[in-house]
C-alpha positions in Angstrom: 218.0 -15.5 25.9 216.4 -18.1 23.5 215.6 -15.4 20.8 219.1 -14.0 21.0 220.7 -17.5 20.6 218.4 -18.3 17.7 219.5 -15.1 15.9 223.1 -15.8 16.7 223.2 -19.3 15.3 220.5 -19.1 12.6 219.6 -22.7 13.3 218.0 -25.0 10.8 215.0 -27.3 10.8 213.9 -30.1 13.1 216.0 -33.2 13.8 219.3 -34.1 12.3 220.0 -32.8 8.9 220.1 -35.6 6.2 223.7 -34.9 5.2 226.6 -33.3 7.1 229.6 -34.9 5.4 231.2 -33.3 2.4 233.1 -36.6 2.0 230.0 -38.5 0.7 229.0 -39.6 4.2 232.5 -40.6 5.2 234.2 -38.3 7.7 237.6 -39.8 6.9 237.5 -38.2 3.5 237.0 -34.7 5.0 239.8 -32.2 5.2 240.5 -30.9 8.7 238.6 -27.7 7.9 235.6 -29.6 6.5 235.6 -31.9 9.6 235.5 -28.9 11.9 232.7 -27.2 9.8 230.6 -30.4 9.8 231.1 -30.9 13.5 230.1 -27.3 14.1 226.9 -27.6 12.0 225.9 -30.9 13.6 226.4 -29.7 17.1 224.8 -26.4 16.3 221.7 -28.2 15.0 221.6 -30.5 18.1 221.5 -27.5 20.4 218.7 -26.0 18.3 216.6 -29.1 18.2 217.0 -29.8 21.9 218.5 -27.0 23.9 216.0 -24.5 22.5 212.9 -26.4 21.3 212.7 -29.0 24.1 213.6 -26.5 26.8 211.1 -23.9 25.5 208.5 -26.7 25.4 209.1 -27.5 29.0 209.0 -23.9 30.1 205.8 -23.5 28.1 204.1 -26.2 30.2 204.6 -24.0 33.3 206.9 -24.2 36.3 205.1 -24.6 39.6 207.2 -24.7 42.7 206.3 -25.7 46.3 203.5 -23.7 47.8 205.6 -23.3 50.9 208.5 -21.7 49.1 207.3 -18.6 47.2 210.7 -17.5 45.8 212.1 -17.6 42.3 214.3 -20.6 43.0 213.6 -24.2 42.0 213.1 -26.8 44.8 211.7 -29.8 43.0 214.1 -32.1 41.0 212.5 -31.7 37.6 212.7 -27.9 38.0 216.3 -28.1 39.0 217.0 -30.3 36.0 215.4 -27.8 33.6 217.4 -25.0 35.2 220.6 -26.9 34.9 219.8 -27.9 31.3 219.2 -24.2 30.4 222.6 -23.3 31.9 224.2 -26.2 30.0 222.5 -25.2 26.7 223.8 -21.6 27.2 227.3 -22.8 27.8 227.3 -25.3 25.1 225.8 -22.8 22.6 228.5 -20.2 23.4 231.2 -22.9 23.1 229.9 -24.2 19.8 229.5 -20.7 18.3 232.9 -19.6 19.4 234.8 -22.8 18.4 232.9 -22.8 15.1 234.2 -19.3 14.4 237.8 -19.4 15.6 240.2 -21.1 17.9 239.0 -19.6 21.1 240.1 -20.6 24.6 237.3 -18.5 26.1 234.8 -20.5 24.1 236.4 -23.8 25.1 236.1 -22.8 28.7 232.3 -22.6 28.5 232.2 -26.4 28.4 232.7 -26.3 32.2 229.0 -25.2 32.5 227.9 -28.2 30.4 230.2 -30.7 32.2 229.2 -29.7 35.7 225.5 -29.5 34.8 225.7 -33.0 33.5 227.3 -34.3 36.7 224.8 -32.5 38.9 221.8 -33.9 37.0 223.3 -37.4 37.3 223.8 -36.9 41.0 220.2 -35.5 41.4 218.7 -38.6 39.8 220.9 -41.2 41.5 218.6 -42.2 44.3 215.0 -43.0 45.4 212.3 -40.3 45.6 213.2 -39.3 49.1 216.9 -39.0 48.2 216.1 -36.9 45.2 213.9 -34.6 47.2 216.7 -34.1 49.7 219.2 -33.4 46.9 216.9 -30.9 45.3 216.5 -29.0 48.5 220.3 -29.1 48.9 220.7 -27.3 45.6 218.2 -24.7 46.6 219.9 -24.2 49.9 223.3 -23.8 48.1 221.8 -21.1 45.9 220.5 -19.3 48.9 223.9 -19.5 50.5 225.5 -18.0 47.4 223.1 -15.1 47.7 224.1 -14.7 51.3 227.7 -14.7 50.4 227.1 -12.1 47.7 225.6 -9.9 50.4 228.8 -10.1 52.5 230.7 -8.7 49.5 228.4 -5.7 49.5 229.0 -5.4 53.3 232.7 -5.3 52.8 232.3 -2.6 50.1 230.0 -0.6 52.4 232.9 -0.1 54.8 234.5 2.1 52.2 231.4 3.2 50.2 228.3 3.7 52.5 226.0 3.8 49.5 226.5 0.0 49.2 224.8 -0.6 52.6 221.3 -0.7 51.1 222.2 -3.5 48.8 224.0 -5.4 51.5 220.8 -5.3 53.6 218.6 -6.3 50.8 220.7 -9.4 50.0 220.9 -10.3 53.7 217.2 -10.0 54.2 216.3 -12.0 51.1 218.8 -14.8 52.0 217.5 -15.0 55.6 213.8 -15.3 54.5 214.7 -17.9 51.9 216.7 -19.9 54.3 213.9 -19.9 56.8 211.4 -21.0 54.2 213.5 -23.8 52.8 214.2 -25.1 56.3 210.4 -25.0 57.0 209.6 -26.8 53.7 212.1 -29.6 54.4 210.8 -30.0 58.0 207.2 -30.2 56.7 208.2 -33.1 54.4 210.3 -34.8 57.0 213.3 -34.3 54.7 216.9 -33.9 55.9 218.4 -30.7 54.5 221.7 -31.9 53.2 224.5 -30.1 51.4 225.5 -29.9 47.7 228.6 -32.1 47.3 231.9 -30.6 46.2 232.4 -30.3 42.5 235.4 -32.6 42.7 233.4 -35.4 44.2 230.5 -35.3 41.6 232.8 -34.8 38.6 235.0 -37.8 39.6 232.0 -40.0 40.3 229.6 -39.1 37.6 231.7 -37.7 34.8 234.9 -39.8 34.4 234.3 -40.1 30.6 234.6 -36.3 30.4 238.0 -36.2 32.1 236.5 -35.9 35.6 237.6 -33.1 37.9 241.1 -32.5 36.3 239.5 -31.6 32.9 236.8 -29.5 34.6 239.4 -27.6 36.7 241.5 -26.8 33.6 238.4 -25.5 31.8 237.4 -23.5 34.9 240.8 -21.9 35.1 240.6 -21.0 31.4 237.3 -19.2 32.0 237.5 -17.7 35.4 240.3 -15.1 35.5 242.7 -13.7 33.0 246.1 -15.4 33.4 249.1 -16.7 31.6 247.5 -20.2 31.7 244.9 -19.6 29.0 247.3 -19.6 26.0 248.9 -22.8 27.2 245.6 -24.7 27.1 244.9 -24.1 23.4 247.9 -22.5 21.8 250.8 -23.8 23.7 253.2 -26.6 22.5 254.6 -28.1 25.7 257.4 -29.8 23.8 258.9 -26.8 22.1 257.6 -24.1 24.4 256.1 -22.2 21.4 252.8 -20.5 21.3 250.9 -20.9 18.0 248.1 -18.3 18.0 246.4 -19.8 14.9 243.0 -18.3 15.4 241.6 -19.4 12.0 243.2 -22.8 12.2 243.4 -25.5 14.9 240.7 -27.3 13.0 241.4 -30.7 14.4 241.4 -29.4 18.0 238.2 -27.5 17.4 236.5 -30.4 15.7 237.5 -32.6 18.7 236.0 -30.3 21.3 232.9 -29.6 19.3 232.1 -33.3 19.1 232.9 -33.7 22.8 230.4 -30.9 23.5 227.8 -32.5 21.3 228.0 -35.9 22.8 227.9 -34.6 26.4 224.9 -32.5 25.6 223.1 -35.4 24.0 223.8 -37.6 27.1 222.5 -34.8 29.3 219.3 -34.7 27.3 219.1 -38.5 27.8 219.2 -38.0 31.6 216.6 -35.2 31.5 214.1 -36.9 29.1 212.2 -39.0 31.7 211.9 -36.4 34.5 210.8 -33.8 32.0 208.4 -36.1 30.1 210.1 -36.1 26.7 208.7 -39.4 25.4 209.9 -38.8 21.9 213.4 -38.0 22.7 215.0 -41.6 22.9 214.4 -42.2 19.2 215.7 -38.7 18.3 218.7 -39.3 20.6 219.6 -42.5 18.7 219.7 -40.6 15.4 221.8 -37.8 16.9 224.2 -40.4 18.4 224.8 -41.9 14.9 225.6 -38.5 13.4 227.8 -37.3 16.3 229.6 -40.6 16.8 230.9 -40.8 13.2 232.3 -37.2 13.4 233.6 -37.8 16.9 235.5 -40.9 16.1 237.3 -39.2 13.2 238.0 -36.1 15.2 239.4 -38.2 18.1 241.6 -40.2 15.7 243.2 -37.0 14.3 243.4 -35.4 17.7 245.4 -38.3 19.1 248.1 -37.4 16.6 248.4 -33.8 17.8 247.4 -33.7 21.4 250.7 -35.1 22.7 252.2 -31.7 22.6 249.2 -29.9 24.2 248.2 -29.3 27.7 244.5 -30.0 27.2 
């Protein structure tokens, strides 16, 4: 995945580039198109210098799970954070590439992966060591339950297509074994095996600055199933009822969402830095904050002038 993303984005260098602004360092002097392009380049570089290099560095140090749980799922909090960060980098990278290229609702929708990952990491770290261990096991248990539910879909299909029976049995057996092992691991540590909280709860509690659950739900609806809703989110004018499919335009909207993506990703890295041992990240984060904040402030100012007629 990392090699593919590197080829797609053709990322540059290490750390923030010395100059992003065509307007002599003043985003207010940029045209809408220049603002969108500079926002794209800045966030693209941020993902490269964090989402790929830092993540690859952490994976290179080796991932060692609990000896009592010999399955390819994380159980420990740092490993969950690294997994969530990888998912977030994937979603943020797709959103950045898409929004940099055209006005894409599908690309915008990928921010839901970044937003929920941020909220989950904040939730994981909000507690003492015992609480964090309990929450890590809860995420593992949730993944196992997803595997079990996937197996029930194959069971339903097997009623009409018997060839699906073998897959249904494999899923059920794997989920059963994993469930037994995570239960045993939790018992051996004296840990209560809790449940992953509902997305609505963690988004409202840990991500109010991102629009909390209503914004996440809108993004999820845009990315889950084809419907008449998608055009409304990016192309619809709720005042006139018109749809403006300006794929090459919408520069202000794209600049706004690009900078929102960049700031959320930077804050996620701030959360991940201590548990993943990134001692050099705080100073780099401050540099990135300066770059993104200047672009984000200008994008937000211009977005305020146009968003009143838009749904999102």
